[in-house]
C-alpha positions in Angstrom: -6.3 -10.6 5.6 -3.6 -10.2 3.0 -3.4 -13.1 0.5 -0.7 -14.0 -2.0 0.0 -16.9 -4.3 3.5 -18.3 -4.6 3.9 -21.2 -7.1 0.2 -21.9 -6.8 0.2 -22.1 -3.0 -2.2 -19.9 -1.0 -0.4 -18.0 1.7 -2.1 -16.2 4.5 -0.6 -13.5 6.7 -0.9 -14.9 10.2 0.8 -15.1 13.5 -0.1 -18.6 14.6 2.8 -19.5 16.9 3.4 -22.9 18.5 2.5 -22.5 22.2 4.9 -25.1 23.6 7.9 -24.8 21.3 9.5 -22.4 18.9 8.1 -21.7 15.4 4.7 -21.5 13.9 1.8 -23.9 13.6 2.0 -23.8 9.8 5.0 -23.8 7.5 6.0 -20.3 6.4 8.0 -18.2 4.1 8.6 -14.4 3.5 6.5 -12.1 1.5 9.4 -9.9 0.3 13.1 -10.3 -0.2 15.4 -9.4 2.7 18.8 -7.8 2.0 21.6 -7.6 4.6 25.3 -6.9 4.5 28.2 -6.9 6.9 31.5 -8.6 7.7 32.1 -12.2 8.5 33.1 -12.9 12.0 35.9 -15.3 11.1 36.9 -14.5 7.6 36.6 -10.7 8.0 35.2 -10.5 4.4 32.3 -8.3 3.4 29.3 -10.4 2.9 25.9 -9.6 1.3 23.0 -11.9 1.7 19.5 -11.9 0.1 16.7 -14.0 1.6 14.1 -14.9 -0.9 10.6 -16.4 -0.5 10.4 -20.1 -1.4 7.6 -22.6 -2.2 6.4 -24.9 0.6 8.6 -27.9 1.4 11.7 -26.2 -0.1 13.3 -26.0 3.3 16.1 -23.6 3.9 18.5 -23.5 1.0 21.8 -21.6 0.7 23.1 -20.6 -2.7 26.0 -18.5 -4.1 25.7 -15.6 -6.5 28.0 -17.8 -8.6 25.6 -20.4 -9.9 28.3 -23.0 -10.6 28.7 -23.4 -6.9 25.2 -24.9 -6.6 23.0 -25.1 -3.6 23.3 -26.3 0.0 20.3 -27.7 1.8 20.2 -27.0 5.5 20.5 -30.4 7.2 22.9 -31.8 9.9 24.3 -34.2 7.2 25.7 -31.2 5.3 27.7 -29.8 8.3 31.4 -30.0 7.5 33.0 -27.9 10.3 32.0 -27.0 13.8 35.1 -25.2 15.0 33.9 -21.9 16.6 30.9 -21.9 14.3 28.8 -24.1 12.1 29.8 -24.5 8.4 27.9 -26.5 5.8 29.0 -27.6 2.4 27.9 -29.3 -0.8 31.4 -30.5 -1.6 32.0 -27.6 -4.0 31.8 -24.7 -1.6 31.3 -24.0 2.1 29.3 -21.5 4.1 30.4 -20.5 7.6 28.7 -19.2 10.7 25.1 -20.0 9.8 23.7 -20.5 13.4 22.6 -17.0 14.2 20.6 -16.7 11.0 19.1 -20.1 11.7 18.0 -19.0 15.2 16.2 -16.0 13.6 14.5 -18.4 11.1 13.6 -20.8 13.9 11.8 -18.2 16.2 10.2 -16.4 13.2 8.9 -19.7 12.0 10.5 -19.6 8.6 10.6 -23.1 7.1 11.1 -22.3 3.5 13.5 -19.8 2.0 16.5 -19.3 -0.3 19.5 -17.5 1.1 21.9 -16.1 -1.5 25.4 -15.1 -0.5 28.1 -13.0 -2.2 30.8 -14.5 0.1 31.3 -17.7 2.0 30.2 -16.5 5.5 27.0 -15.1 6.9 27.6 -11.6 8.2 28.0 -11.3 12.0 26.0 -8.0 12.2 25.7 -7.1 15.9 26.8 -10.6 17.1 23.3 -11.8 18.0 20.3 -12.8 15.9 18.4 -9.5 16.5 19.1 -7.8 13.1 18.3 -10.9 11.1 15.0 -11.3 13.0 14.0 -7.7 12.6 14.8 -7.8 8.9 12.7 -11.0 8.4 9.8 -9.5 10.3 10.0 -6.3 8.3 9.6 -8.3 5.1 6.4 -9.9 6.4 5.8 -13.6 6.9 3.2 -15.7 5.3 2.0 -19.1 6.5 1.1 -21.9 4.1 -2.4 -22.4 5.3 -2.7 -26.1 4.3 0.7 -27.3 5.6 1.2 -27.9 9.3 4.6 -27.4 10.8 4.7 -30.6 12.8 7.3 -30.7 15.5 9.6 -33.5 16.2 8.4 -34.9 19.5 10.8 -37.3 21.2 9.6 -40.4 22.9 13.1 -41.8 23.8 16.2 -40.1 25.2 18.9 -39.2 22.7 22.4 -38.1 23.9 26.0 -37.3 23.0 28.9 -37.5 25.5 32.5 -36.3 24.8 34.9 -36.6 27.8 33.4 -34.4 30.5 31.0 -32.7 28.1 27.5 -33.9 27.2 24.2 -33.0 25.7 21.0 -35.0 26.2 17.5 -34.7 24.7 14.8 -36.3 26.8 11.0 -36.6 26.1 9.0 -33.6 27.3 5.6 -32.0 26.8 7.3 -28.7 25.9 10.6 -27.4 24.5 12.9 -26.4 27.3 16.7 -26.1 27.9 18.8 -26.6 30.9 22.3 -25.3 30.0 25.4 -25.2 32.2 28.7 -23.5 31.3 32.0 -23.6 33.1 34.7 -21.1 32.1 37.5 -19.7 34.1 35.7 -16.4 34.8 33.9 -15.3 38.0 30.6 -14.9 36.1 30.9 -18.1 34.1 32.1 -20.7 36.5 29.5 -23.5 36.9 26.6 -21.2 35.9 23.3 -22.7 34.7 20.2 -21.5 32.9 16.8 -23.3 32.8 14.3 -21.9 30.4 11.1 -22.9 28.6 11.1 -21.6 25.1 8.5 -20.7 22.5 9.1 -17.9 19.9 7.8 -15.1 22.1 10.0 -16.1 25.1 13.0 -16.6 22.8 12.5 -13.2 21.2 12.5 -11.5 24.6 15.1 -13.6 26.5 17.6 -15.0 24.0 17.4 -13.1 20.6 19.8 -10.2 21.5 22.5 -12.2 23.3 25.8 -11.7 21.5 28.6 -14.0 20.7 31.4 -13.7 23.3 35.1 -14.4 23.7 38.0 -13.8 26.0 40.5 -11.0 25.4 43.4 -13.3 26.3 42.4 -15.6 23.3 42.2 -13.0 20.6 45.9 -13.2 19.4 45.9 -17.0 19.3 42.5 -17.3 17.5 43.6 -14.7 14.8 46.8 -16.7 14.3 44.5 -19.6 13.5 42.6 -17.7 10.8 39.6 -17.1 13.1 37.7 -14.0 14.4 39.2 -11.7 11.7 36.0 -9.6 11.8 35.4 -9.6 15.5 35.2 -6.3 17.3 33.5 -4.6 20.3 30.6 -3.8 17.9 29.7 -7.4 17.3 30.9 -9.4 20.4 30.9 -9.3 24.2 34.6 -9.4 25.2 35.6 -10.8 28.6 38.6 -9.8 30.6 40.1 -11.9 33.4 37.5 -10.7 35.9 35.1 -8.5 34.0 34.0 -7.2 30.5 35.4 -4.7 28.0 31.9 -3.7 26.9 28.5 -3.5 28.4 26.3 -6.6 28.7 22.7 -6.7 27.3 21.7 -9.3 29.9 23.4 -10.0 33.2 24.0 -13.6 32.0 24.4 -12.8 28.3 27.1 -15.4 27.7 25.0 -18.4 28.7 22.0 -16.9 26.9 24.1 -16.8 23.7 25.0 -20.5 24.2 21.3 -21.2 24.2 20.9 -19.1 21.0 23.6 -21.1 19.3 22.0 -24.4 20.5 18.6 -23.5 19.1 20.2 -22.3 15.8 22.2 -25.5 15.6 19.2 -27.7 16.2 17.2 -25.9 13.5 19.3 -27.8 11.0 16.6 -30.4 11.7 14.3 -28.1 9.8 11.5 -28.5 12.3 10.6 -27.3 15.8 11.5 -29.8 18.6 9.6 -30.8 21.6 12.1 -32.1 24.2 14.0 -31.2 27.2 17.6 -30.4 26.2 20.2 -30.8 29.0 23.6 -29.5 28.1 26.8 -29.4 30.1 29.7 -27.5 28.5 28.3 -28.3 25.1 29.1 -26.5 21.8 28.5 -26.7 18.1 30.2 -30.1 17.7 28.0 -31.8 20.3 24.9 -29.9 19.2 25.2 -31.1 15.6 26.0 -34.7 16.8 22.8 -34.6 18.8 20.8 -33.4 15.8 22.2 -36.3 13.8 21.4 -38.8 16.5 17.8 -37.4 16.7 17.4 -38.1 13.0 18.8 -41.6 13.4 16.5 -42.2 16.3 13.5 -41.2 14.2 14.6 -43.4 11.4 15.2 -46.4 13.5 12.3 -46.3 16.0 8.8 -46.6 14.7 7.5 -45.3 18.0 9.4 -42.0 17.5 7.9 -41.0 14.2 6.8 -37.4 13.8 3.4 -36.9 15.3 0.7 -34.3 15.8 0.2 -33.3 19.4 
């Protein structure tokens, strides 16, 4: 068994995954630095990122190559924008489109890392979380042997409703998602997916699902300063009745919505044990739910973090 010391913490190379939710039984970081580059989905700018190992209880921290911009801790309270992606800010600078990287961290079980950026957006890569996850795995992962990664286990329902859209988290003995989408497309009209998730299931069933959009919306979104880096290489594009490019899953769109949801909820910094029921949700409702979960934990003594 390979051993390494980072800032006086003993790390053990393990693969002790949570059986009933995503992530690992212990907190974890990387052995080596990960380097990735690509273009931003919305800005269209070239972006280079480096993911560094971090000491236990650091959390996930973003920082710029320009030190004067400071650091941004991953937490729902630092989210500043949820239009078509999740952006976080420290009041000095803002980072866009973090959710796909957070999904990769979540299922790999990374709880502590520094992410350094050359730009202001995480690269979109292939439009899913696959390349992030593969790069993280290739760098090797070490678990902090003496620090358990205790999930958030709900004991009371938490919800967010906005007009005809909603997302609810209810107590459960495992992490599962029931997601319903409703778009004007023959494959996306009133479609639902129910799935129980741990890291292994998420890797197989969700990881490679790409971001998607409608061909009819491209001109408008670009006029709004969005999707400047989008292409058939990094997105599934829908026509009125079909697709411009091949799907990786028959229901790739709804699987990507689950990917986004898991990535958004990983702003909590911990695995979650709950049943998430979402109807036409999106980043805004996802982040509002994460905030409400934290408020619920703070206000209800019965809902404190617990071992299970």
